[in-house]
KOLSE-723883 format. One record per residue (C-alpha): x, y, z; residue number from 1. Coordinates in Angstrom, 3 decimals, decimal comma, always signed. Example, Ala and Ser with C-alpha at 12.3 -4.5 7.8 and 13.67 -1.06 7.14 Angstrom:
2
NODE|+12,300|-4,500|+7,800|1;
NODE|+13,670|-1,060|+7,140|2;
END
This chain:
518
NODE|-0,033|+0,178|+0,077|1;
NODE|+1,450|+3,334|-0,976|2;
NODE|+1,538|+6,851|+0,651|3;
NODE|+3,728|+5,772|+3,832|4;
NODE|+0,982|+4,219|+5,580|5;
NODE|+1,534|+2,043|+8,608|6;
NODE|+0,937|-1,885|+8,861|7;
NODE|-2,357|-2,963|+8,716|8;
NODE|-3,113|-6,213|+10,472|9;
NODE|-6,197|-7,699|+8,259|10;
NODE|-8,047|-10,593|+10,021|11;
NODE|-10,404|-12,501|+7,644|12;
NODE|-12,984|-14,576|+9,757|13;
NODE|-14,716|-17,652|+8,429|14;
NODE|-16,527|-20,480|+9,625|15;
NODE|-14,784|-23,149|+7,544|16;
NODE|-12,470|-23,901|+4,633|17;
NODE|-12,575|-27,097|+2,385|18;
NODE|-11,417|-27,991|-1,149|19;
NODE|-12,385|-24,669|-3,013|20;
NODE|-15,803|-26,148|-3,790|21;
NODE|-17,484|-22,918|-2,763|22;
NODE|-17,475|-19,132|-3,980|23;
NODE|-16,497|-18,091|-0,474|24;
NODE|-13,313|-20,180|-0,505|25;
NODE|-12,299|-18,823|-3,856|26;
NODE|-12,888|-15,137|-2,790|27;
NODE|-10,706|-15,563|-0,064|28;
NODE|-8,193|-17,399|-2,385|29;
NODE|-8,080|-14,305|-4,485|30;
NODE|-8,043|-11,990|-1,776|31;
NODE|-4,904|-13,515|-0,418|32;
NODE|-3,460|-13,089|-3,728|33;
NODE|-4,328|-9,503|-4,030|34;
NODE|-3,275|-8,640|-0,428|35;
NODE|+0,004|-10,095|-1,101|36;
NODE|+0,816|-7,164|-3,242|37;
NODE|+0,213|-4,745|-0,558|38;
NODE|+3,413|-4,483|+1,395|39;
NODE|+1,942|-2,757|+4,303|40;
NODE|-0,922|-5,585|+4,819|41;
NODE|-0,277|-8,350|+7,151|42;
NODE|-3,571|-10,684|+6,465|43;
NODE|-4,420|-13,697|+8,393|44;
NODE|-7,337|-16,072|+7,587|45;
NODE|-9,421|-17,297|+10,749|46;
NODE|-11,522|-20,279|+10,694|47;
NODE|-14,072|-20,999|+13,684|48;
NODE|-15,652|-24,625|+12,862|49;
NODE|-14,264|-27,787|+14,177|50;
NODE|-12,920|-29,201|+11,110|51;
NODE|-12,594|-33,170|+10,620|52;
NODE|-9,722|-32,678|+8,489|53;
NODE|-6,329|-30,827|+9,086|54;
NODE|-7,062|-27,232|+7,739|55;
NODE|-3,738|-27,194|+6,121|56;
NODE|-4,836|-29,775|+3,959|57;
NODE|-7,178|-27,565|+2,349|58;
NODE|-5,401|-24,059|+3,151|59;
NODE|-2,157|-25,403|+1,194|60;
NODE|-4,231|-25,912|-1,883|61;
NODE|-5,541|-22,322|-1,603|62;
NODE|-2,271|-21,158|-1,673|63;
NODE|-2,154|-19,574|+1,840|64;
NODE|+1,073|-19,519|+3,874|65;
NODE|+0,850|-21,676|+6,768|66;
NODE|+1,415|-19,059|+9,379|67;
NODE|-1,455|-17,073|+7,984|68;
NODE|-3,810|-19,589|+9,060|69;
NODE|-5,434|-19,223|+12,438|70;
NODE|-7,774|-21,889|+12,973|71;
NODE|-8,865|-21,300|+16,565|72;
NODE|-8,537|-24,508|+18,041|73;
NODE|-4,904|-24,254|+17,041|74;
NODE|-4,775|-20,933|+19,018|75;
NODE|-6,528|-22,679|+21,919|76;
NODE|-3,855|-25,452|+22,003|77;
NODE|-0,921|-23,507|+20,574|78;
NODE|-0,200|-25,610|+17,768|79;
NODE|+1,229|-23,756|+14,459|80;
NODE|-0,417|-24,474|+11,344|81;
NODE|+1,458|-27,901|+10,113|82;
NODE|+1,247|-30,431|+7,252|83;
NODE|+0,341|-34,043|+7,963|84;
NODE|+3,567|-36,246|+8,499|85;
NODE|+2,544|-39,321|+10,122|86;
NODE|+2,723|-42,334|+7,581|87;
NODE|+0,424|-45,343|+7,923|88;
NODE|+2,854|-47,862|+8,839|89;
NODE|+4,384|-45,799|+11,966|90;
NODE|+1,070|-45,422|+12,960|91;
NODE|+0,415|-49,317|+13,100|92;
NODE|+3,825|-49,616|+14,417|93;
NODE|+3,105|-47,865|+17,744|94;
NODE|-0,327|-49,622|+18,188|95;
NODE|+1,148|-52,177|+20,283|96;
NODE|-1,621|-54,622|+19,362|97;
NODE|-1,483|-57,846|+17,087|98;
NODE|-3,687|-56,624|+13,861|99;
NODE|-4,699|-57,292|+10,479|100;
NODE|-2,970|-55,700|+7,566|101;
NODE|-5,065|-52,478|+6,094|102;
NODE|-7,646|-52,880|+3,855|103;
NODE|-9,456|-50,362|+1,720|104;
NODE|-13,182|-50,017|+2,938|105;
NODE|-14,627|-46,924|+0,994|106;
NODE|-12,450|-43,949|+1,236|107;
NODE|-10,496|-45,251|+4,238|108;
NODE|-8,378|-48,064|+5,754|109;
NODE|-9,727|-50,541|+8,051|110;
NODE|-7,439|-52,191|+10,562|111;
NODE|-8,806|-55,224|+12,766|112;
NODE|-7,071|-55,985|+16,227|113;
NODE|-6,329|-59,910|+16,129|114;
NODE|-9,270|-61,508|+18,507|115;
NODE|-11,001|-58,524|+19,352|116;
NODE|-14,308|-56,538|+18,127|117;
NODE|-12,103|-53,520|+17,993|118;
NODE|-11,013|-52,136|+14,554|119;
NODE|-9,365|-48,792|+13,772|120;
NODE|-10,387|-46,800|+10,204|121;
NODE|-7,734|-44,840|+8,803|122;
NODE|-8,470|-41,695|+6,629|123;
NODE|-5,423|-40,387|+4,855|124;
NODE|-4,101|-37,236|+2,801|125;
NODE|-1,683|-36,918|+0,031|126;
NODE|+1,548|-35,273|+1,307|127;
NODE|+1,718|-33,547|-2,194|128;
NODE|+4,470|-36,244|-3,253|129;
NODE|+2,138|-39,322|-3,723|130;
NODE|+2,477|-40,409|+0,111|131;
NODE|-0,387|-41,216|+2,071|132;
NODE|-0,271|-39,587|+5,591|133;
NODE|-2,852|-39,963|+8,625|134;
NODE|-5,084|-37,511|+9,215|135;
NODE|-8,028|-39,362|+11,315|136;
NODE|-8,174|-42,529|+13,103|137;
NODE|-11,533|-43,608|+14,320|138;
NODE|-11,679|-46,418|+17,090|139;
NODE|-14,654|-48,719|+16,487|140;
NODE|-15,758|-51,579|+18,828|141;
NODE|-18,600|-53,425|+17,040|142;
NODE|-20,889|-51,205|+15,573|143;
NODE|-19,944|-48,209|+18,388|144;
NODE|-17,445|-45,399|+17,544|145;
NODE|-15,577|-44,497|+20,476|146;
NODE|-13,351|-41,901|+19,399|147;
NODE|-11,494|-40,149|+16,536|148;
NODE|-7,815|-38,923|+16,960|149;
NODE|-6,961|-35,950|+14,587|150;
NODE|-3,641|-35,546|+13,499|151;
NODE|-1,268|-33,077|+11,469|152;
NODE|+2,435|-33,642|+12,822|153;
NODE|+1,045|-35,493|+15,967|154;
NODE|-2,304|-35,943|+17,653|155;
NODE|-3,883|-32,425|+17,245|156;
NODE|-7,244|-33,586|+19,027|157;
NODE|-9,230|-36,312|+20,189|158;
NODE|-12,817|-36,542|+19,996|159;
NODE|-15,038|-38,926|+22,449|160;
NODE|-18,256|-40,598|+21,781|161;
NODE|-20,935|-41,877|+23,801|162;
NODE|-23,717|-44,119|+21,918|163;
NODE|-22,319|-42,880|+18,563|164;
NODE|-22,993|-39,317|+19,559|165;
NODE|-20,043|-36,851|+20,210|166;
NODE|-19,861|-35,621|+23,905|167;
NODE|-16,151|-34,525|+24,654|168;
NODE|-13,197|-32,964|+22,815|169;
NODE|-9,565|-32,839|+24,055|170;
NODE|-6,735|-30,714|+22,230|171;
NODE|-3,039|-31,089|+23,063|172;
NODE|+0,101|-28,945|+22,513|173;
NODE|+2,456|-29,784|+19,976|174;
NODE|+4,394|-31,581|+22,756|175;
NODE|+1,336|-33,898|+23,597|176;
NODE|-0,165|-31,723|+27,085|177;
NODE|-3,645|-31,334|+27,055|178;
NODE|-4,434|-27,960|+26,640|179;
NODE|-8,173|-27,646|+26,625|180;
NODE|-11,110|-29,717|+26,690|181;
NODE|-14,962|-29,315|+25,447|182;
NODE|-17,845|-30,677|+26,579|183;
NODE|-20,737|-31,195|+23,848|184;
NODE|-24,369|-31,828|+23,571|185;
NODE|-26,231|-32,678|+20,357|186;
NODE|-23,112|-31,122|+18,739|187;
NODE|-23,416|-27,594|+20,579|188;
NODE|-20,493|-26,773|+22,440|189;
NODE|-21,652|-26,209|+26,193|190;
NODE|-18,548|-25,942|+28,492|191;
NODE|-14,699|-25,361|+27,455|192;
NODE|-12,086|-25,849|+29,970|193;
NODE|-8,707|-24,302|+29,300|194;
NODE|-5,841|-25,498|+31,161|195;
NODE|-2,535|-23,685|+31,869|196;
NODE|-0,377|-25,312|+28,995|197;
NODE|-2,640|-23,308|+26,746|198;
NODE|-1,815|-19,636|+25,534|199;
NODE|-5,325|-18,618|+25,856|200;
NODE|-5,388|-19,335|+29,758|201;
NODE|-5,994|-16,467|+32,122|202;
NODE|-4,317|-17,242|+35,451|203;
NODE|-6,263|-14,417|+36,636|204;
NODE|-9,532|-15,447|+35,968|205;
NODE|-9,195|-19,133|+37,416|206;
NODE|-8,675|-20,671|+40,877|207;
NODE|-5,027|-21,353|+41,485|208;
NODE|-3,876|-24,448|+39,512|209;
NODE|-7,564|-24,746|+38,228|210;
NODE|-8,924|-25,157|+34,690|211;
NODE|-10,491|-21,759|+33,282|212;
NODE|-13,939|-22,611|+32,696|213;
NODE|-16,284|-20,909|+29,850|214;
NODE|-19,475|-21,916|+29,368|215;
NODE|-21,360|-21,835|+25,846|216;
NODE|-20,245|-21,588|+22,279|217;
NODE|-20,324|-17,606|+21,990|218;
NODE|-18,658|-17,261|+25,559|219;
NODE|-15,846|-19,593|+24,067|220;
NODE|-15,601|-17,589|+20,816|221;
NODE|-15,462|-14,109|+22,725|222;
NODE|-12,631|-15,571|+24,583|223;
NODE|-10,717|-16,162|+21,718|224;
NODE|-11,464|-13,427|+19,684|225;
NODE|-10,585|-11,015|+22,851|226;
NODE|-6,930|-12,851|+22,663|227;
NODE|-6,749|-12,520|+18,891|228;
NODE|-7,982|-8,751|+18,232|229;
NODE|-5,392|-6,033|+18,672|230;
NODE|-5,696|-2,158|+18,453|231;
NODE|-5,992|-1,063|+14,988|232;
NODE|-7,044|-4,400|+13,307|233;
NODE|-9,421|-4,710|+10,509|234;
NODE|-11,787|-7,691|+11,109|235;
NODE|-13,553|-8,653|+7,754|236;
NODE|-16,270|-11,747|+8,432|237;
NODE|-17,135|-13,864|+5,414|238;
NODE|-19,901|-15,848|+7,030|239;
NODE|-21,289|-13,836|+10,015|240;
NODE|-23,723|-16,456|+11,206|241;
NODE|-22,691|-18,141|+14,310|242;
NODE|-19,620|-16,001|+14,675|243;
NODE|-20,569|-12,584|+14,782|244;
NODE|-22,533|-12,515|+18,200|245;
NODE|-19,038|-13,266|+19,498|246;
NODE|-17,190|-10,471|+17,728|247;
NODE|-19,460|-7,769|+18,688|248;
NODE|-18,920|-7,843|+22,693|249;
NODE|-15,001|-7,846|+21,998|250;
NODE|-14,509|-4,833|+19,453|251;
NODE|-12,443|-2,042|+20,569|252;
NODE|-11,972|+0,216|+18,164|253;
NODE|-11,237|-2,553|+15,589|254;
NODE|-12,895|-1,734|+11,924|255;
NODE|-15,809|-4,538|+11,512|256;
NODE|-16,451|-5,349|+7,739|257;
NODE|-18,864|-7,918|+6,488|258;
NODE|-18,781|-9,493|+3,182|259;
NODE|-22,083|-10,170|+1,320|260;
NODE|-21,344|-13,039|-0,820|261;
NODE|-25,282|-14,149|-1,698|262;
NODE|-28,706|-12,383|-2,001|263;
NODE|-28,816|-10,410|+1,121|264;
NODE|-32,669|-10,582|+1,454|265;
NODE|-35,750|-13,036|+0,651|266;
NODE|-37,668|-11,930|-1,932|267;
NODE|-40,982|-12,942|-0,208|268;
NODE|-42,403|-10,247|+2,133|269;
NODE|-44,031|-10,589|+5,065|270;
NODE|-47,696|-9,199|+5,529|271;
NODE|-46,846|-5,791|+7,007|272;
NODE|-44,062|-5,200|+4,173|273;
NODE|-40,912|-5,650|+6,365|274;
NODE|-38,072|-6,651|+4,221|275;
NODE|-36,723|-9,962|+5,342|276;
NODE|-33,033|-10,321|+5,543|277;
NODE|-30,771|-13,370|+4,557|278;
NODE|-30,335|-14,772|+8,012|279;
NODE|-26,618|-15,014|+7,429|280;
NODE|-26,142|-11,314|+7,154|281;
NODE|-29,360|-9,939|+9,142|282;
NODE|-27,017|-9,673|+12,286|283;
NODE|-24,976|-7,139|+10,754|284;
NODE|-27,598|-5,063|+9,014|285;
NODE|-29,094|-4,236|+12,604|286;
NODE|-25,938|-2,947|+14,137|287;
NODE|-24,740|+0,073|+12,096|288;
NODE|-23,038|+1,225|+15,410|289;
NODE|-20,586|-1,367|+15,262|290;
NODE|-20,214|-2,300|+11,463|291;
NODE|-17,868|-0,005|+9,394|292;
NODE|-19,043|-1,169|+6,250|293;
NODE|-20,446|-3,911|+4,091|294;
NODE|-18,769|-5,234|+1,055|295;
NODE|-20,509|-6,402|-2,131|296;
NODE|-19,306|-7,284|-5,590|297;
NODE|-21,615|-5,965|-7,908|298;
NODE|-22,730|-2,396|-8,860|299;
NODE|-26,537|-3,626|-8,891|300;
NODE|-26,485|-5,190|-5,389|301;
NODE|-24,524|-2,201|-4,055|302;
NODE|-27,468|+0,083|-5,270|303;
NODE|-30,207|-2,455|-4,082|304;
NODE|-28,619|-2,757|-0,708|305;
NODE|-27,979|+1,047|-0,428|306;
NODE|-31,761|+1,880|-1,172|307;
NODE|-32,894|-0,724|+1,503|308;
NODE|-31,012|+0,409|+4,197|309;
NODE|-31,860|+4,034|+3,237|310;
NODE|-35,555|+3,094|+3,325|311;
NODE|-35,003|+1,759|+6,939|312;
NODE|-33,864|+4,898|+8,388|313;
NODE|-30,720|+6,730|+9,333|314;
NODE|-30,542|+4,287|+12,282|315;
NODE|-29,645|+1,335|+9,643|316;
NODE|-27,282|+3,420|+7,594|317;
NODE|-23,855|+1,184|+6,825|318;
NODE|-21,528|+2,417|+4,214|319;
NODE|-21,864|-0,210|+1,221|320;
NODE|-18,748|-0,382|-0,730|321;
NODE|-17,987|-2,592|-3,985|322;
NODE|-14,978|-4,535|-4,188|323;
NODE|-15,459|-7,501|-6,770|324;
NODE|-14,477|-11,141|-4,861|325;
NODE|-12,587|-12,319|-8,164|326;
NODE|-10,099|-11,188|-10,601|327;
NODE|-9,371|-11,940|-14,131|328;
NODE|-6,362|-13,089|-15,611|329;
NODE|-7,098|-11,852|-19,220|330;
NODE|-5,977|-14,530|-21,911|331;
NODE|-5,614|-13,625|-25,577|332;
NODE|-8,262|-15,133|-27,384|333;
NODE|-7,513|-18,684|-29,164|334;
NODE|-8,942|-21,174|-31,441|335;
NODE|-12,000|-22,678|-30,216|336;
NODE|-14,141|-25,958|-31,340|337;
NODE|-17,248|-24,833|-32,950|338;
NODE|-20,830|-26,244|-31,144|339;
NODE|-18,965|-26,523|-27,768|340;
NODE|-20,744|-25,416|-24,744|341;
NODE|-19,378|-25,215|-21,187|342;
NODE|-20,440|-24,525|-17,666|343;
NODE|-18,673|-24,750|-14,198|344;
NODE|-20,482|-24,695|-10,613|345;
NODE|-21,441|-26,936|-7,878|346;
NODE|-24,121|-29,570|-8,978|347;
NODE|-26,672|-28,061|-6,565|348;
NODE|-29,992|-27,569|-7,212|349;
NODE|-30,267|-23,795|-7,560|350;
NODE|-27,786|-24,050|-10,509|351;
NODE|-30,448|-25,801|-12,462|352;
NODE|-28,350|-28,000|-14,480|353;
NODE|-31,000|-30,639|-15,363|354;
NODE|-32,835|-27,427|-17,259|355;
NODE|-29,632|-26,843|-18,965|356;
NODE|-29,088|-30,535|-20,185|357;
NODE|-32,758|-30,076|-21,275|358;
NODE|-31,805|-27,089|-23,290|359;
NODE|-28,953|-28,607|-24,919|360;
NODE|-31,483|-31,348|-25,940|361;
NODE|-33,645|-28,845|-27,447|362;
NODE|-30,890|-26,787|-29,220|363;
NODE|-29,413|-30,103|-30,916|364;
NODE|-32,679|-30,453|-33,072|365;
NODE|-31,209|-27,236|-34,661|366;
NODE|-27,426|-27,801|-34,243|367;
NODE|-27,018|-31,531|-34,090|368;
NODE|-23,258|-31,495|-33,377|369;
NODE|-23,732|-29,505|-30,084|370;
NODE|-22,338|-30,772|-27,114|371;
NODE|-21,887|-29,637|-23,383|372;
NODE|-19,203|-30,124|-20,885|373;
NODE|-20,003|-29,524|-16,944|374;
NODE|-17,085|-29,049|-14,821|375;
NODE|-17,904|-29,210|-11,079|376;
NODE|-18,952|-31,823|-8,124|377;
NODE|-21,817|-32,371|-5,933|378;
NODE|-25,194|-34,180|-6,371|379;
NODE|-24,707|-35,735|-9,922|380;
NODE|-28,064|-37,438|-9,801|381;
NODE|-30,443|-34,826|-10,979|382;
NODE|-28,050|-34,167|-13,825|383;
NODE|-27,531|-37,606|-14,561|384;
NODE|-31,145|-38,261|-14,648|385;
NODE|-31,808|-35,544|-16,902|386;
NODE|-29,189|-36,966|-19,321|387;
NODE|-30,963|-40,205|-19,576|388;
NODE|-34,297|-38,545|-20,055|389;
NODE|-33,026|-36,452|-22,728|390;
NODE|-30,921|-39,389|-24,409|391;
NODE|-28,068|-36,928|-24,325|392;
NODE|-25,013|-39,144|-22,852|393;
NODE|-23,150|-38,868|-25,953|394;
NODE|-23,024|-35,034|-25,996|395;
NODE|-23,007|-34,299|-22,182|396;
NODE|-19,980|-35,074|-20,086|397;
NODE|-19,295|-34,390|-16,248|398;
NODE|-15,725|-33,391|-15,986|399;
NODE|-15,746|-33,234|-12,322|400;
NODE|-13,599|-30,637|-10,056|401;
NODE|-10,462|-29,609|-11,939|402;
NODE|-8,092|-26,487|-12,481|403;
NODE|-9,850|-24,634|-15,327|404;
NODE|-6,982|-22,054|-16,249|405;
NODE|-6,626|-21,926|-19,887|406;
NODE|-9,201|-24,623|-20,512|407;
NODE|-12,431|-22,316|-21,179|408;
NODE|-11,002|-20,644|-24,185|409;
NODE|-11,289|-23,512|-26,050|410;
NODE|-15,205|-23,894|-26,129|411;
NODE|-17,709|-21,796|-28,185|412;
NODE|-20,137|-20,382|-25,374|413;
NODE|-20,518|-20,516|-21,763|414;
NODE|-23,960|-21,422|-20,452|415;
NODE|-25,530|-20,998|-17,251|416;
NODE|-29,124|-21,950|-15,738|417;
NODE|-28,305|-20,492|-12,618|418;
NODE|-30,641|-18,198|-10,951|419;
NODE|-28,499|-17,216|-7,691|420;
NODE|-25,136|-15,774|-8,748|421;
NODE|-24,007|-13,137|-6,092|422;
NODE|-21,028|-12,174|-8,277|423;
NODE|-20,431|-15,559|-10,669|424;
NODE|-16,514|-16,249|-10,193|425;
NODE|-17,010|-18,824|-13,002|426;
NODE|-18,497|-16,131|-15,373|427;
NODE|-15,662|-14,026|-14,658|428;
NODE|-13,314|-16,930|-15,563|429;
NODE|-15,355|-17,661|-18,887|430;
NODE|-15,112|-13,816|-19,997|431;
NODE|-11,479|-13,517|-19,278|432;
NODE|-10,993|-16,183|-21,601|433;
NODE|-13,188|-14,646|-24,195|434;
NODE|-16,207|-16,641|-23,891|435;
NODE|-19,733|-15,143|-24,499|436;
NODE|-22,533|-15,942|-22,151|437;
NODE|-26,050|-17,086|-22,259|438;
NODE|-27,769|-17,161|-19,213|439;
NODE|-30,995|-15,875|-17,183|440;
NODE|-31,662|-12,327|-16,836|441;
NODE|-31,550|-12,339|-13,091|442;
NODE|-29,349|-10,467|-10,168|443;
NODE|-26,469|-10,067|-9,657|444;
NODE|-23,736|-11,666|-11,543|445;
NODE|-25,282|-12,342|-14,767|446;
NODE|-26,357|-8,706|-15,082|447;
NODE|-22,507|-7,835|-14,047|448;
NODE|-20,735|-9,891|-16,384|449;
NODE|-23,088|-9,776|-19,487|450;
NODE|-23,999|-6,927|-21,652|451;
NODE|-27,011|-8,439|-23,690|452;
NODE|-26,000|-8,422|-27,341|453;
NODE|-22,773|-7,187|-26,843|454;
NODE|-21,096|-10,299|-24,976|455;
NODE|-23,779|-12,433|-24,622|456;
NODE|-27,450|-13,174|-24,338|457;
NODE|-29,599|-12,919|-20,891|458;
NODE|-33,219|-14,469|-21,354|459;
NODE|-36,281|-14,240|-19,142|460;
NODE|-36,569|-16,292|-16,392|461;
NODE|-39,982|-17,320|-15,912|462;
NODE|-39,796|-20,276|-13,194|463;
NODE|-41,925|-22,404|-15,824|464;
NODE|-39,580|-25,339|-16,810|465;
NODE|-40,604|-25,554|-20,493|466;
NODE|-40,503|-22,049|-21,109|467;
NODE|-36,775|-21,402|-19,417|468;
NODE|-35,527|-24,307|-21,343|469;
NODE|-36,740|-22,959|-24,647|470;
NODE|-35,450|-19,509|-23,732|471;
NODE|-32,139|-21,001|-23,062|472;
NODE|-32,065|-23,297|-26,275|473;
NODE|-32,848|-20,434|-28,498|474;
NODE|-30,220|-17,985|-27,123|475;
NODE|-27,607|-20,808|-27,620|476;
NODE|-28,598|-21,306|-30,919|477;
NODE|-29,111|-17,519|-31,871|478;
NODE|-25,428|-16,762|-31,110|479;
NODE|-23,868|-20,073|-32,629|480;
NODE|-25,638|-19,239|-35,884|481;
NODE|-25,224|-15,415|-35,243|482;
NODE|-21,622|-15,050|-37,411|483;
NODE|-20,583|-12,534|-34,620|484;
NODE|-18,892|-15,027|-32,224|485;
NODE|-15,430|-13,323|-32,847|486;
NODE|-17,041|-9,769|-32,135|487;
NODE|-18,809|-11,296|-29,083|488;
NODE|-15,515|-12,995|-27,599|489;
NODE|-13,709|-9,629|-28,117|490;
NODE|-16,040|-8,017|-26,195|491;
NODE|-15,983|-10,522|-23,127|492;
NODE|-12,122|-9,937|-22,997|493;
NODE|-12,847|-6,131|-22,807|494;
NODE|-15,035|-6,480|-20,203|495;
NODE|-12,863|-8,745|-18,128|496;
NODE|-10,159|-6,213|-18,355|497;
NODE|-12,150|-4,248|-15,677|498;
NODE|-11,719|-6,898|-13,345|499;
NODE|-7,866|-7,169|-13,485|500;
NODE|-5,655|-7,509|-10,327|501;
NODE|-4,295|-3,956|-10,227|502;
NODE|-7,684|-2,294|-10,305|503;
NODE|-9,439|-4,957|-7,552|504;
NODE|-6,196|-4,642|-5,469|505;
NODE|-6,371|-0,850|-5,267|506;
NODE|-10,034|-0,842|-4,059|507;
NODE|-8,829|-3,190|-1,455|508;
NODE|-5,848|-0,739|-0,504|509;
NODE|-8,673|+2,244|-0,419|510;
NODE|-10,713|+0,479|+2,229|511;
NODE|-8,007|-0,444|+4,236|512;
NODE|-6,629|+2,906|+4,381|513;
NODE|-10,181|+4,013|+5,102|514;
NODE|-10,492|+6,043|+1,837|515;
NODE|-13,613|+5,771|-0,329|516;
NODE|-13,066|+2,901|-2,648|517;
NODE|-17,082|+2,941|-3,732|518;
END
């Protein structure tokens, strides 16, 4: 960041992290890459959910430096974020019990203790060099799960079960000392006991030598955040639900921003006309005295949200800033295969991929050589059912989850049947490789990325399946037979340039400098 400003520490607060299967995770990945270009910013990524897998498995794939990853349960035990290093053979060697050789059972390895009903189920992760490292070991007696050990370089934490229900967790320091334990009921944290080895132990708040006792989830989170937050920090919350109530009580002058990743309100109205907020964001909308700003991705969402907050009166006014969640690496236009369509998304109901398959089947009546590749993972059943119903197995292919850099440009068109794109990272990736887009005329991402007639077409969304299928099919046929694909592709590349890294990075710099990035 220019201008001689002092160091800004940014804490990005999120519930969980996984295999970059959601837009929120990709948004944090892009943010990390952008903030890396601001030398006066020190950014960290804080995760609050208890994860069943070592978080480094996920954050390494997202390109985070391990020292930037602050899982609250590592903070509790004083452990650094570290990779899995325990080999299967080393774990078995220290069992001290005669056992069978590991055999694959689903995605795990099963090891049985000889002449016993005890068995161990090992889940492994790849260390990046093709070696299987132990991540989790479940101890099962008969059909009862007794405990689950979680590993990185050693045992990180152990979960204990009663009648197959989680009742207790114990967290260990890197040298094996018990730093804390939690008791749970029906999946909810009821009590946390923090012991002196923990860096979060407050000697002045506990009886001499006794554990520090904290009741409930929110109080526990508050305790962690109170130790983590420093004066002058900028706290950016990506998923506010279940964490924001613990952030508010410990704010001491830190700036707090909430990122709005999806539709922020329910289109249904209650009888008295009161706006129904999305429950993921209603807590931040209601506290303008504590929230420094809301971050949205598109011009249209900024306009809508500002208007709605204004209608609720001055007491509800919170600054709304626009910073795209993604950036475009614009690639030169390349040769593409005619009559090829592509889409990339989670295989989820709101993406309406079954409609897309039916639209392709209808468009093939005019363009017999048409084919569609679908990238992404999730629930394949509705998509495969639509393929079987339409007889399109020869032209619709599910490609799974894989990197798309440099891949999309080889297709003729990007198509989307989604009706809920807060920004549409996949749409941005498409235009950055020059693809025209066909989609529904809905907020927010479609209208941000597509200028109808210039770099694609948007069709009305009626909610009537046959009409929507017909509209998508007609738009696909219109563009592919227009003779304008070269013109449309050039327009997509020009639009993508508006989302270049330098432009988006400067918006982050302005926000963190407390300037006006709107």
